[in-house]
FIDRENNU-313346 format. One line per 5 residues: for each residue x, y, z of N, C-alpha, C, O. Coordinates in pm, whole numbers. Atoms other than C-alpha are relative to their C-alpha. Example, Ala and Ser with C-alpha at 12.3 -4.5 7.8 and 13.67 -1.06 7.14 Angstrom:
2
89,-119,0,1230,-450,780,90,120,0,194,118,66 ~ -82,-119,-6,1367,-106,714,-77,109,73,-26,220,90 $
END
This chain:
116
-87,107,40,-1664,-6596,10496,128,15,81,180,125,99 ~ -125,1,-75,-1361,-6693,10700,112,-38,-97,101,-136,-170 ~ -113,26,88,-1030,-6679,10515,124,-19,85,151,60,176 ~ -122,24,-77,-708,-6827,10648,115,-30,-95,95,-57,-213 ~ -124,23,76,-350,-6874,10531,17,99,-113,73,67,-218 $
-13,-107,99,-370,-6546,10340,0,132,75,-70,148,174 ~ -8,-131,-64,-283,-6188,10431,-119,85,-42,-117,146,-148 ~ 124,-71,30,-629,-6029,10441,17,151,19,-67,228,-27 ~ -22,-144,-24,-484,-5693,10550,11,77,-131,-36,191,-140 ~ -11,-67,129,-398,-5610,10188,-137,18,-64,-167,124,-120 $
135,-9,56,-753,-5686,10077,-84,103,75,-161,176,14 ~ 73,-97,-81,-893,-5481,10365,38,142,-41,-49,228,-57 ~ -47,-133,40,-680,-5180,10268,-51,35,-141,-94,148,-165 ~ 49,-24,136,-774,-5217,9899,-148,37,2,-191,127,-70 ~ 144,-29,-6,-1145,-5221,9989,-24,138,61,-118,206,22 $
12,-134,-56,-1097,-4907,10201,27,105,-108,-41,208,-113 ~ -28,-92,110,-944,-4735,9898,-116,2,-100,-153,108,-150 ~ 113,8,92,-1230,-4857,9677,-119,78,57,-189,146,-18 ~ 109,-76,-64,-1481,-4713,9927,25,150,-14,-70,227,-35 ~ -31,-142,16,-1300,-4378,9908,-23,45,-145,-74,154,-169 $
24,-31,142,-1309,-4386,9527,-150,11,-25,-194,100,-98 ~ 146,-5,14,-1683,-4460,9547,-54,133,55,-144,192,-5 ~ 43,-128,-57,-1726,-4153,9772,33,115,-95,-46,209,-109 ~ -39,-104,97,-1540,-3940,9515,-98,1,-117,-140,108,-162 ~ 100,9,108,-1775,-4067,9241,-130,67,43,-191,141,-35 $
126,-57,-49,-2073,-3967,9457,11,151,17,-82,224,-19 ~ -20,-143,-19,-1931,-3625,9548,-3,73,-134,-61,181,-146 ~ -4,-60,134,-1868,-3553,9180,-127,-27,-81,-138,14,-196 ~ 129,32,63,-2220,-3682,9100,16,-78,-130,-56,-57,-227 ~ -19,88,115,-2088,-3939,8855,-95,-119,14,-118,-165,126 $
94,112,-9,-2332,-4220,8770,69,-136,17,7,-240,-6 ~ -76,125,-14,-2062,-4479,8840,-36,-68,131,-64,-2,231 ~ 47,76,-116,-2144,-4757,9086,100,-108,39,145,-186,-45 ~ -87,104,-54,-1924,-4973,9308,-71,-66,117,-138,1,195 ~ 58,74,-114,-2038,-5244,9551,115,-34,93,193,-126,66 $
-104,29,-98,-1809,-5234,9851,-56,-99,102,-177,-110,119 ~ 39,95,-104,-1815,-5497,10123,104,2,110,216,50,91 ~ -85,-5,-118,-1663,-5543,10465,107,-109,-3,80,-224,-38 ~ -112,93,-17,-1324,-5707,10516,65,36,132,97,152,157 ~ -60,-23,-130,-1180,-5749,10862,113,-99,23,90,-219,38 $
-115,85,-32,-830,-5882,10919,-2,-27,150,-6,67,230 ~ 1,36,-142,-831,-6071,11248,137,-47,47,156,-77,165 ~ -137,41,-31,-463,-6166,11235,84,18,-125,32,59,-229 ~ -86,-20,116,-163,-6157,11002,-31,-93,-118,3,-62,-232 ~ 29,96,107,-287,-6460,10803,-144,-49,1,-172,-161,-42 $
139,43,-2,-663,-6468,10854,-92,122,12,-48,232,48 ~ 96,-109,-12,-978,-6259,10848,-139,-41,-41,-164,-157,-77 ~ 140,19,37,-1346,-6224,10775,-32,87,-120,8,203,-126 ~ 39,-74,120,-1488,-6120,10439,-150,-14,-17,-204,-125,-15 ~ 145,1,20,-1851,-6022,10385,-33,-74,-128,32,-55,-231 $
46,76,116,-2030,-6255,10148,-99,84,-78,-192,138,-19 ~ 92,-77,84,-2204,-6083,9855,-109,-95,-47,-86,-182,-131 ~ 112,90,31,-2545,-6250,9832,-45,12,-146,-33,118,-207 ~ 59,6,135,-2699,-6352,9499,98,38,-111,55,81,-218 ~ -97,-30,106,-2376,-6298,9307,35,-129,-74,37,-238,-15 $
-37,115,83,-2276,-6528,9021,115,38,-90,122,151,-139 ~ -108,-23,96,-1964,-6561,8814,-53,-31,-140,-156,-96,-156 ~ 39,31,138,-1985,-6575,8435,6,-150,-23,-77,-206,-94 ~ -12,144,12,-1868,-6936,8462,-126,-70,54,-176,-165,-7 ~ 122,59,-58,-2166,-7018,8686,-121,22,-90,-205,-66,-103 $
110,-29,94,-2406,-6850,8441,5,-99,-116,-99,-153,-156 ~ -15,96,110,-2266,-7070,8162,-39,-141,45,-110,-211,-27 ~ 29,135,-49,-2287,-7388,8373,-149,-21,24,-199,-132,6 ~ 144,11,-23,-2651,-7317,8460,-80,1,-130,-199,-29,-131 ~ 69,-6,128,-2733,-7276,8092,-91,121,-14,-191,117,-86 $
84,-120,4,-2873,-6927,8143,45,99,-106,14,218,-97 ~ -42,-86,109,-2716,-6788,7829,138,-38,-48,227,-70,31 ~ -130,32,58,-2430,-6854,7592,97,116,16,218,98,10 ~ -83,-118,-18,-2305,-6501,7647,-60,88,109,-171,63,156 ~ 51,-94,-101,-2343,-6219,7896,-122,75,-55,-216,102,19 $
115,-65,63,-2577,-6047,7650,-124,-89,9,-232,-43,46 ~ 113,93,-10,-2798,-6358,7636,-56,-4,141,-178,-3,160 ~ 43,3,-140,-2808,-6369,8016,-82,125,33,-187,115,96 ~ 71,-124,-29,-2914,-6003,8038,-136,4,-70,-234,52,-12 ~ 128,2,71,-3184,-6050,7774,-98,-93,70,-216,-60,85 $
87,97,-69,-3321,-6357,7956,-45,55,135,-164,50,167 ~ 31,-43,-136,-3303,-6206,8307,-71,135,8,-154,156,96 ~ 50,-136,-14,-3392,-5844,8238,-87,48,-117,-148,154,-108 ~ 76,-46,115,-3560,-5826,7900,-115,-89,-41,-186,-61,-137 ~ 104,97,35,-3797,-6121,7900,11,-40,-147,-89,-54,-217 $
-25,42,138,-3637,-6221,7572,2,112,-100,21,88,-219 ~ 6,-113,93,-3660,-5873,7424,114,97,30,122,152,139 ~ -117,-85,-18,-3342,-5671,7374,-37,148,4,43,230,50 ~ 39,-141,3,-3536,-5346,7329,-92,40,115,-145,151,116 ~ 89,-33,-111,-3736,-5362,7652,66,106,90,188,118,95 $
-51,-104,-90,-3703,-5075,7902,79,-62,114,183,-8,154 ~ -69,66,-111,-3602,-5315,8180,139,-45,-43,235,-32,33 ~ -130,43,50,-3321,-5456,7965,93,120,-16,209,115,25 ~ -82,-120,22,-3196,-5109,7867,49,57,132,164,101,143 ~ -38,-50,-132,-3195,-5001,8233,109,-87,62,206,-35,116 $
-100,93,-54,-3001,-5313,8340,132,14,-75,239,10,-14 ~ -121,-16,82,-2756,-5268,8053,74,128,37,197,129,46 ~ -61,-128,-38,-2694,-4905,8150,68,-11,136,181,35,154 ~ -58,18,-133,-2636,-4996,8517,126,-86,-8,225,-57,59 ~ -116,87,15,-2398,-5274,8413,118,79,-58,231,65,-12 $
-107,-80,62,-2199,-5033,8194,61,99,99,183,117,102 ~ -52,-92,-101,-2170,-4778,8477,84,-74,104,187,-24,148 ~ -75,80,-95,-2053,-5050,8714,132,-47,-61,236,-42,4 ~ -120,46,70,-1807,-5189,8460,101,113,-15,221,93,4 ~ -88,-116,13,-1666,-4841,8399,65,33,135,184,62,141 $
-53,-31,-134,-1627,-4781,8774,107,-99,40,214,-59,86 ~ -98,101,-38,-1449,-5110,8836,124,3,-90,234,-28,-45 ~ -116,-14,91,-1227,-5057,8530,90,113,49,213,99,49 ~ -79,-111,-53,-1117,-4721,8672,72,-40,128,189,-7,147 ~ -62,46,-125,-1053,-4877,9014,120,-89,-29,227,-71,28 $
-111,91,32,-840,-5153,8864,117,74,-63,232,41,-36 ~ -108,-78,61,-644,-4902,8658,72,85,105,195,88,109 ~ -59,-89,-100,-591,-4658,8947,83,-78,102,195,-39,136 ~ -68,78,-104,-496,-4925,9202,94,-107,-57,165,-174,18 ~ -85,100,67,-316,-5146,8946,-25,-140,58,68,-214,88 $
39,131,-55,-509,-5451,9072,21,-106,-106,-24,-93,-220 ~ -25,113,88,-395,-5775,8916,-42,-125,76,-31,-130,198 ~ 39,125,-63,-523,-6125,8983,42,-115,-88,57,-101,-210 ~ -43,118,76,-420,-6470,8880,-119,-79,-52,-101,-179,-123 ~ 121,72,41,-782,-6579,8821,-66,69,-117,-46,188,-140 $
75,-52,114,-1002,-6533,8517,-107,97,47,-181,151,-34 $
END
């Protein structure tokens, strides 16, 4: 994705820090998971950002009618309608590890955003 009229250098530096935090999680053998992606500032007000394929926002999930809540979505997508299935439990566990990792990153880096 090409981004202009925005200082991408800050985002690039933040992603480099997130990648380092991910390496620390791996070194310490923590089950926490972060998905890093490439950001390349090509000038003071522009850059390239790697697009994360197959990602959806919660808003998009709601608009598609794939669940009234995040739990509903996980049951539909990973549990075949069954909350006690092994596939659902595995997806739920991975989501919790990812959520914990990103929560730590946001706390450590004091990341704030104006979007929901």
